[in-house]
C-alpha positions in Angstrom: 5.5 -11.7 -12.7 7.0 -10.1 -9.6 7.9 -6.4 -9.6 11.3 -5.3 -8.3 11.1 -3.4 -5.0 7.6 -4.6 -4.0 7.5 -6.0 -0.5 4.4 -7.9 0.7 4.4 -9.4 4.2 2.7 -9.6 7.6 3.3 -7.2 10.5 5.4 -8.9 13.1 4.4 -9.4 16.7 7.2 -7.6 18.5 6.0 -7.9 22.1 3.0 -9.2 24.0 2.1 -9.0 27.7 -1.1 -8.8 29.8 -1.7 -5.2 28.7 -1.1 -5.2 25.0 0.3 -6.6 21.8 2.8 -4.5 19.9 3.2 -5.1 16.1 6.1 -3.8 14.0 5.1 -2.5 10.6 8.7 -1.6 9.6 11.9 -0.9 11.4 14.6 0.2 9.0 14.0 -3.0 7.0 12.4 -1.7 3.8 15.5 -0.8 1.9 15.8 3.0 1.4 12.2 3.7 2.4 11.9 6.5 4.9 8.4 7.8 5.8 7.8 11.6 5.8 4.0 11.5 5.8 1.7 9.1 7.7 -2.1 8.9 7.2 -5.0 6.6 7.8 -8.1 5.7 5.8 -11.5 4.6 7.1 -13.7 3.1 4.4 -17.4 3.9 4.7 -18.3 1.6 1.8 -16.8 -0.9 -0.5 -14.4 1.2 -2.6 -12.2 1.1 -5.6 -9.2 3.4 -4.9 -5.9 4.2 -6.5 -5.7 3.6 -10.3 -2.6 5.8 -10.3 1.2 5.8 -9.7 3.7 8.2 -8.2 6.8 9.4 -10.1 8.8 10.6 -7.1 8.0 8.5 -4.0 7.3 5.1 -2.6 4.2 4.3 -0.5 3.5 1.6 2.1 0.1 0.4 3.1 -0.7 -1.6 6.3 -4.2 -3.1 6.8 -5.3 -2.5 10.4 -8.8 -3.8 10.0 -10.7 -5.4 7.1 -8.9 -5.8 3.8 -9.2 -6.0 0.1 -7.6 -6.9 -3.2 -4.5 -4.9 -4.3 -3.2 -4.9 -7.9 0.2 -3.5 -9.0 1.7 -2.9 -12.4 5.2 -1.7 -13.2 4.5 1.4 -15.5 7.8 0.9 -17.4 7.3 -2.9 -17.9 3.6 -3.5 -17.9 4.1 -7.3 -18.1 5.3 -7.1 -14.5 2.0 -7.4 -12.5 1.2 -8.6 -9.0 -2.1 -9.1 -7.2 -2.5 -9.6 -3.4 -5.5 -10.3 -1.2 -4.6 -8.2 1.9 -6.1 -8.9 5.3 -5.6 -7.5 8.8 -1.9 -7.2 9.6 -0.7 -7.3 5.9 1.8 -4.8 4.6 2.7 -3.9 1.0 5.4 -1.5 -0.1 4.7 0.1 -3.5 7.8 1.6 -5.2 7.6 4.7 -7.3 6.4 4.2 -10.9 4.3 1.2 -9.9 0.7 1.7 -10.6 -1.7 0.6 -7.8 -5.3 0.1 -7.3 -7.4 -1.7 -4.6 -10.9 -2.9 -4.0 -11.3 -2.3 -0.3 -14.1 -3.7 1.9 -16.5 -1.4 3.9 -15.3 -0.9 7.4 -11.6 -1.3 6.6 -8.9 0.8 8.2 -5.6 1.3 6.5 -2.5 3.2 7.5 -0.4 4.6 4.6 3.0 6.3 4.6 4.9 8.1 1.8 8.6 8.7 1.4 7.8 12.3 0.2 5.2 14.8 1.3 1.9 14.3 -0.6 0.5 17.6 -1.8 -2.6 16.8 -3.9 -3.9 14.3 -6.5 -3.2 16.8 -9.2 0.5 17.1 -8.3 1.3 13.6 -7.0 -1.0 11.1 -8.7 -0.5 10.0 -12.3 -3.6 8.2 -13.7 -3.1 4.6 -15.0 -5.5 2.6 -17.1 -5.5 -1.0 -15.8 -7.5 -2.0 -19.0 -9.8 -4.4 -17.1 -11.9 -4.7 -13.9 -10.3 -6.0 -10.7 
């Protein structure tokens, strides 16, 4: 069952010439999402990450290299679940109060942005039990 507010799509090729290819991740087209923090992850080994949700902010992930399996659960309506296989160029917007976890392949590179400053796991991440393996 789809979760309200989740967006899953491919980055769009905005421009290409002899020198480069320019992809748009988002350009004011993600509802009210406004990024205030941007970070990237480089995965040294196959990794299970996440298993939490955020009460106060939305988060977007863009797969630059590699990929993995993402699973989302609406914390307030657990019957609302989504699972995606994300590959290079894929984007997923995870709204607040949607638990997320991912099994990411070694060598993957992911850019993530939050709609609020991320302070620490203790302050911003609320653990969520997915009840079964991904």
